C-alpha positions, 0 to 999 in steps of 0.5 A: 500500500505505502510502496506506491505512495508519492508525497502530496504536492502542495505549496505553503501560503502566508495568510497575511501577504498571500505569498506562496512558498515551497515547504523547506521541510518544516516551515512553521512561519512565512519566511521574512515577513514582519506580520505574524501569520499562519501559513496554509497548505495549497494543494495541487489536487483541488478535487479530493479523491478518497483512497479507501478505508484500508489507508486509514487516515491517509484516505485523505492524503490528497489534502494532507501535507505528507511525505510518507504514510505511517502504520496504524492510522484510523480515519474519523467515522461519520454517521447520521444520528437517529438517537440523539437527533430524535431527542433533540428534534433534529432532522439532519444531525451528523456525528463525526466520531473520533475514538474507539467504537468498533461497532461503527468502524472507529479504532483509535486506541487513544480514543481521541481525534488528536491521532489525526494530528499525530499521523499527519505531523508524522507523515510530514516528517522527512528521514533527516528529522529522525536524527532529532527529537520532536518536542510536544507540549500537551494537557493530556490527549495530544500527548497520548496520541503523539506518544502512541503514534511515535512509539508505534513508528519509532519516532523520537519524542519528548513530551511536556505535560503538567503533573495534573494531566498524567492520569491521561497518559494511559495506553493499551500496551507499554510504549517504545523507549523512543518516547520520553516524558517530562512533567511540570509540578503539581499546581501547573497547567498547560501554559506551564508545559508549553513554557517548559517545551519552549526552553527545550526546543532551542537545545541542540537535537530538538525541534518544535512540533509547532502546534497551530503553526504546523499545517500538518496538525491543522490539516490532520484535524481537518479530516473530521470535516473531510469525513463529514462532508464526503459522507453527507455529500455537502458542506454542513450548515453548522459545525459544533466542537469544543475548543482549547486552542481553537486550532480544530475550528481553524482547521474546519474553516480551512477544510470548508474553503477547500471544499468550496474550491472543489466545487462539488459540495456547495459554496457556503461556509458552515457556521462555527459553533465552538464551545468552552468549559465554563468557567474557563472561557477566555476565547468566549470573553474575547469574541463577545467583546469583539476583540482580536486580542485576548483579554487579560486573564490573571494567571492565578484565576486561570489556574483555579478555573483549570482546577474546576473544569472537567475538560482540562484539555480545553485549558489553553491560555495562549490560543492562536486567536489573534494571529492572522489566519487564526481563530478570530479570522475564522469566526469573522469569515465563517460566522458562528458563536463561542458558546460555553457549558458547565460541568453539570451540563456536560455530564448530563450530555454524556449520559444522554449520548450514551443512552441515545447513541450507545457510547461514552464521551470524552469530557471535551466532546461532552462539552460540545454535545451540551453546547448543541443541546443548549443551542437547540433549546435557545433556537440558535440552529434550525431543526432541519439544518445540516449539523455536524457534531464533532465528537473529538474523543470517546469510547474510553470506558469501552476501550478500558473494559477490554484492555489492560492499561499501562501508564507512561511515567515521567522521566523527571518532574520539574518545578514551574520556575525551573532555571534554563540550566536545570532544564538543560541538565535534566534533558541532557540525561535523557537518551534516545535510540535513533531508529528508522520509523517502522512502517514508513516509506522512504522519501 
């Protein structure tokens, strides 16, 4: 299957200037430009052709910026809802599920759509990067996904995760030693993990995954919209998703624009109905204030709010909201709203989903479902509208019933105010065996 694969043809475009660039290999910013801007992949293939279920996520390879295929991927699964749709009185509710649900054909072992990012980012890598270590900061799900994918494909990885999120690093089997983990001490949050990763990236032998700036991450996440739109046969009218950084919503918007250029799925823009876990709602505050810039958020108050919320993966204090091509621009162009839901509303939504659809939800997906329920009650969506509900994680309880869990333990735990010398010393004691990724093709 992979032997005949040819790298996807694309260029990278600065959203700020409109200039096109060849991908130098791991381009994250438009070179030589003064205005901070995201870059976007412009694919040579304008009309996507699916490769088939056997290719997993890479069925969408036409619109993924990849040089190779890694082994073990699964694609998001879309189906038309009957149970939840009936409960809410919706005629055209489509659920795009990323997680573990064998009955529906969903086989993501980390139970999260973050696998779509990891397989796309890993696919963008070239062989020469195998001599360096990828650095990823995460509040939980992203770390689990990258750890699984890098372990399965022998890609050297260093994770930075807050100690409070370590219970999210469970796996169905022990991981390869190419995956290492540093934690930030108790009381820290995702922002602190990002800060730690930023201290490590300049060290020799390490490179940044890039977050929202990495086109492979965004376009990997965008496969949820590719799944929904190709299944439905048209671009949805509304897109519901819970957000931490909002990168998934940016990705959804960009996928929508590609489908408009494709010409076979409609010419409209779906409204982005994105949601946060109250009381951690900095993006909602900024959007409702019509502000491109994020509003001040006291760090002590933010950490307290992170402690309160169930969906801790939605706790990004520095999202790609103001940057050109970021979430503010996506919302401004596509329209929509930034919603919020409480822990209690999310727990009730999870229960309703389990009863009506038959599987459990990750807390973040429960926030999205609760926001949909509230939006229907408040008349924010029409009952006959084509609605995509992006279930970004689910099936954990189902997976854990049938698998023995193995937890990844930190190689070291660092204080929030660790000095650069302390960090360098700890990192210097970590050793990776550099191996060629298994199951990957040569460039």
